[in-house]
Residue frames as a rotation matrix with the C-alpha (Angstrom) as fourth column:
MET 1
-0.463 -0.035 0.886 -110.26
0.504 -0.832 0.231 57.14
0.729 0.553 0.403 34.37
LYS 2
-0.889 0.100 -0.446 -111.17
0.377 -0.394 -0.838 59.87
-0.260 -0.914 0.313 36.88
ASP 3
0.016 0.941 0.339 -114.69
0.886 -0.171 0.430 61.07
0.463 0.294 -0.836 37.22
TRP 4
-0.807 -0.563 0.180 -114.03
0.434 -0.771 -0.466 64.72
0.401 -0.298 0.866 37.87
ARG 5
-0.054 0.896 0.441 -117.76
-0.291 -0.437 0.851 65.47
0.955 -0.082 0.284 38.53
GLU 6
0.744 0.381 -0.549 -117.61
0.330 0.506 0.797 63.24
0.581 -0.774 0.251 41.64
ILE 7
-0.167 -0.879 -0.447 -114.23
0.937 -0.001 -0.349 64.40
0.306 -0.477 0.824 42.75
GLN 8
-0.786 -0.093 0.611 -115.28
0.049 -0.995 -0.089 68.02
0.616 -0.041 0.787 42.68
ARG 9
0.276 0.916 0.290 -118.65
-0.332 -0.192 0.924 67.38
0.902 -0.351 0.251 44.42
ASP 10
0.557 -0.165 -0.814 -116.87
0.695 0.629 0.348 65.28
0.455 -0.760 0.465 47.08
THR 11
-0.579 -0.815 0.012 -114.33
0.702 -0.506 -0.501 68.14
0.415 -0.282 0.865 47.63
ALA 12
-0.483 0.484 0.729 -117.22
-0.348 -0.871 0.348 70.69
0.804 -0.085 0.589 48.05
ARG 13
0.635 0.706 -0.315 -118.98
0.010 0.400 0.917 68.32
0.773 -0.585 0.246 50.51
ARG 14
0.164 -0.647 -0.745 -115.78
0.900 0.408 -0.156 67.91
0.404 -0.645 0.649 52.55
GLU 15
-0.847 -0.524 0.092 -115.18
0.463 -0.811 -0.358 71.63
0.262 -0.260 0.929 52.73
ARG 16
-0.260 0.841 -0.475 -118.82
0.835 -0.051 -0.548 72.18
-0.485 -0.539 -0.689 53.64
ARG 17
-0.963 -0.046 -0.266 -119.61
-0.094 -0.868 0.488 74.49
-0.253 0.495 0.831 50.79
SER 18
-0.044 0.993 0.114 -123.18
0.132 0.119 -0.984 75.33
-0.990 -0.028 -0.137 49.93
LEU 19
-0.498 0.027 0.866 -124.44
0.855 0.180 0.486 75.02
-0.143 0.983 -0.113 46.32
LEU 20
-0.424 0.337 -0.841 -125.35
-0.003 -0.929 -0.371 78.47
-0.905 -0.155 0.395 44.97
ALA 21
0.314 0.525 -0.791 -126.07
-0.806 -0.293 -0.514 77.84
-0.502 0.799 0.331 41.28
GLU 22
-0.017 -0.230 0.973 -126.11
0.268 0.937 0.226 75.08
-0.963 0.265 0.046 38.68
ALA 23
0.228 0.039 0.973 -125.43
0.943 0.241 -0.231 74.93
-0.243 0.970 0.018 34.94
VAL 24
0.851 -0.059 -0.523 -123.36
-0.057 -0.998 0.019 78.11
-0.523 0.013 -0.852 34.83
THR 25
0.702 -0.655 0.279 -120.68
0.521 0.205 -0.829 78.84
0.485 0.728 0.485 32.28
PHE 26
-0.117 -0.830 -0.545 -117.31
0.979 -0.190 0.080 80.28
-0.170 -0.524 0.834 33.30
GLU 27
-0.662 -0.063 0.747 -118.17
0.380 -0.887 0.262 83.53
0.646 0.457 0.611 31.47
ARG 28
0.398 0.878 0.267 -121.42
0.056 -0.313 0.948 83.88
0.916 -0.363 -0.173 33.61
PHE 29
0.568 -0.217 -0.794 -119.48
0.819 0.247 0.518 83.00
0.084 -0.944 0.318 36.81
ALA 30
-0.509 -0.861 0.024 -116.89
0.859 -0.509 -0.049 85.68
0.054 -0.004 0.999 36.04
GLU 31
-0.441 0.453 0.775 -119.60
0.156 -0.811 0.564 88.18
0.884 0.369 0.287 35.33
MET 32
0.639 0.741 -0.208 -121.38
0.289 0.019 0.957 87.44
0.713 -0.672 -0.201 38.56
ALA 33
0.269 -0.658 -0.703 -118.17
0.960 0.128 0.247 87.71
-0.073 -0.742 0.666 40.54
LYS 34
-0.699 -0.525 0.485 -117.28
0.633 -0.770 0.080 90.97
0.331 0.363 0.871 38.88
GLN 35
-0.108 0.781 0.615 -120.73
-0.097 -0.624 0.776 92.37
0.989 0.024 0.143 39.78
LYS 36
-0.880 -0.287 0.378 -120.18
-0.407 0.046 -0.912 91.14
0.244 -0.957 -0.157 43.40
ARG 37
0.181 0.982 -0.059 -123.27
-0.876 0.188 0.445 88.92
0.448 -0.028 0.894 43.22
LEU 38
0.547 -0.086 -0.833 -121.34
0.261 0.963 0.071 86.01
0.796 -0.256 0.549 44.83
PRO 39
0.968 -0.237 0.080 -119.70
-0.145 -0.269 0.952 85.81
-0.204 -0.933 -0.295 48.25
VAL 40
0.233 -0.960 -0.157 -115.93
-0.929 -0.172 -0.327 86.10
0.287 0.222 -0.932 48.42
GLY 41
-0.542 -0.522 0.659 -114.35
-0.660 0.749 0.051 82.69
-0.520 -0.407 -0.751 48.30
SER 42
0.551 0.789 0.273 -116.95
-0.396 0.534 -0.747 81.11
-0.735 0.303 0.606 45.93
VAL 43
-0.648 -0.757 0.084 -115.69
-0.358 0.401 0.843 78.60
-0.672 0.516 -0.531 43.36
TRP 44
0.452 0.690 -0.565 -116.95
-0.867 0.193 -0.459 77.41
-0.208 0.697 0.686 39.98
HIS 45
-0.183 -0.449 0.875 -116.47
-0.150 0.892 0.427 73.67
-0.972 -0.054 -0.231 39.27
TRP 46
-0.452 -0.093 -0.887 -115.76
-0.845 -0.275 0.459 73.26
-0.287 0.957 0.045 35.52
SER 47
-0.998 -0.058 -0.011 -116.89
-0.059 0.946 0.320 69.60
-0.008 0.320 -0.947 35.43
THR 48
-0.432 0.895 -0.109 -120.44
0.885 0.398 -0.241 70.29
-0.173 -0.201 -0.964 36.49
GLY 49
-0.489 0.212 0.846 -120.86
0.355 -0.837 0.415 74.00
0.797 0.504 0.334 35.95
GLU 50
0.575 0.660 -0.484 -121.91
0.669 -0.039 0.742 74.40
0.471 -0.751 -0.464 39.60
ILE 51
-0.152 -0.536 0.831 -120.99
-0.219 -0.801 -0.557 77.38
0.964 -0.267 0.004 41.78
TYR 52
0.348 0.201 -0.916 -120.31
0.790 0.462 0.402 76.73
0.504 -0.864 0.002 45.50
GLY 53
0.863 0.108 0.494 -120.01
-0.134 -0.892 0.431 79.20
0.487 -0.438 -0.756 48.29
PRO 54
0.044 -0.929 0.367 -117.03
-0.791 -0.256 -0.555 79.82
0.610 -0.266 -0.746 50.53
ILE 55
-0.488 -0.305 -0.818 -115.61
0.181 0.881 -0.436 77.08
0.854 -0.361 -0.375 52.76
GLY 56
-0.890 0.178 -0.420 -117.96
0.446 0.139 -0.884 76.41
-0.099 -0.974 -0.203 55.64
SER 57
-0.791 0.612 0.003 -120.92
-0.589 -0.761 0.271 78.20
0.168 0.213 0.963 54.06
ALA 58
-0.260 0.698 -0.667 -123.12
-0.036 0.684 0.729 75.15
0.965 0.214 -0.153 54.42
ASP 59
-0.504 0.007 -0.864 -122.75
0.814 0.339 -0.472 75.25
0.290 -0.941 -0.177 58.18
LYS 60
-0.981 0.129 -0.144 -123.97
-0.075 -0.941 -0.331 78.94
-0.179 -0.313 0.933 58.31
GLU 61
-0.494 0.845 -0.206 -127.31
-0.448 -0.044 0.893 77.90
0.745 0.533 0.400 56.76
ASN 62
0.032 0.515 -0.857 -128.04
0.405 0.777 0.482 75.56
0.914 -0.362 -0.184 59.69
ARG 63
-0.880 -0.341 -0.331 -127.33
0.436 -0.300 -0.849 77.99
0.190 -0.891 0.413 62.48
ASN 64
0.318 0.948 -0.023 -130.18
0.876 -0.284 0.390 79.57
0.363 -0.144 -0.921 64.40
ALA 65
0.445 -0.096 0.891 -130.19
0.054 -0.990 -0.133 83.19
0.894 0.107 -0.435 65.53
SER 66
0.939 -0.067 0.337 -129.17
-0.344 -0.185 0.921 82.39
0.000 -0.980 -0.197 69.19
ALA 67
0.696 -0.704 0.142 -126.00
0.660 0.705 0.258 80.53
-0.282 -0.086 0.956 68.12
ALA 68
0.505 -0.516 0.691 -124.31
0.377 -0.589 -0.715 83.67
0.776 0.622 -0.103 66.76
């Protein structure tokens, strides 16, 4: 049997997505997206209730000001 929690976390790690929120329902995620409180390209993983930022967003957190 597949463990979707691990599959979705591994996918987020491979895509270098940053974790934005935990324990969020789909309704709350939809509300946050509608209010534009999340970056474009964010995803909600149904198996864990976690919201991840756009692809590559984890890399942006590690950049310094001179690398731009």
